[in-house]
N, C-alpha and C positions, 0 to 999 in steps of 0.2 A: 672351624676349621679340625675341632676333635672328634663332630657324630663322621669326619669320615676316614682318622685314622681308625678307629673303633671299625667301621664297617669294612673298611682293607684287613683288621684284625678278625674279623667274623667267614671273611671270604676264604684266607688261606686257617683257620681251625676248621672248614669245613673240605678241605682237601683242592679249593681251588688254583690252580696254579698261581704263584706270584707276580708272573709280567702277567698276566692275564685277572687278576686283581689289582694291581696297579691299572692297568686300560681301561675299568670298569670303574674306578674312581677319579679317573682324566677325565671321561666322558661325562660321568655328571659333577665336577669342577666345574669342564669349560661350559654345559647345558644350564648349570645352575647360574654360573656368570652371564649367559647373554639371557637366559629364556626367561627364570624367575628374579621376581620385584623383588628389592628389596625395602627400607623402611624406607629409608636415605630415596630411595626413585618413588615409591609412594608419596613421599613429602613434597618433592621437586616437580607430581604431579599436580599436588593437590593446590602448590602456586601459583603456577605457569595455571590452570584452569579456573584458581583465583582472580588473578589477570587477564584471560579469557574473558571470566564472567562482566569488570568488571568495565575493561575494554567495551564490550557488548553493550550494556546496561549504559555508560555513555553515550553511541552512538544511534542507541535507540533514541534514547531523550532527545539529542542532538534532532535525528529524523521524523520526530516526533514535533518537535517546537518547527520545523521545515512546513510539516505538515498543515500543524495548524493553521500556522501561517500563509500556506498558500491558497487554505481552503478560506479564511477571511477576506483575506485578498478578493479570490473569484469572486466570496458571496458580495463583498462590494461592488464591483463591474456590475453585474444581475441586477443588485436596486438601480441604479445607476442606470440601466437597462431598461429599467420596465419602468424609472421615472419615465425616461424621455421615452419610450415606448406613449405610455400613456397621455403624455403632452401633446403627441404625433398625430395619438387613434380621436384626444376629445379636440385640437382642431380642426382636424380630416370630418369630424364628427359637424362643427359648426360651419362650414364647407357647405356639407353633402344637405344642412338646414335648410341652408340661404341659397341654396340653388335649387330646393324641391320650391321654395316660397316662391322664387321669382316664375323657376317653369310653371306654378299651379297659378299666379295671380297674371300669367303670360297667355294662361290658356283660358280662364274665365274674360279675361277682356276679347281675346278674340271669338269666343263663346259668345258673348254678349253685341258683338258690335255683329256677328253674323244674326244673330236675333234682332234685333233692328233693322238687321239692312231685308234678311225676309218677311221680318213687316210692314215694312215701305212697299217689298214689290209688290205681297198679298194685298196690301192695303188699297194701292191703284188702280 
């Protein structure tokens, strides 16, 4: 506050009226109390920012853990679905192979029967 008295004395010494010098000093004091930050203000801000940073770090760590767990769960489900699909495809391929074998055998029997019938008719 000594600097405000020195400023007041300096203003009065250059013939600024006393009431005007006092108004300047009051305005500066008001502005300095509301606009400028003190060391204590900065220390409080630093502490608050550290607290926020710590909270954010903990939240990010928790989210990281949740995300990792969710990804592992989804990969587990995906692996199970792939295994199930692989079994389904294998079963379907075996069924298709059996059907093709039966169809081919049936066609051979029908063709052989038609050939024998055609030979009997031709030989008579």
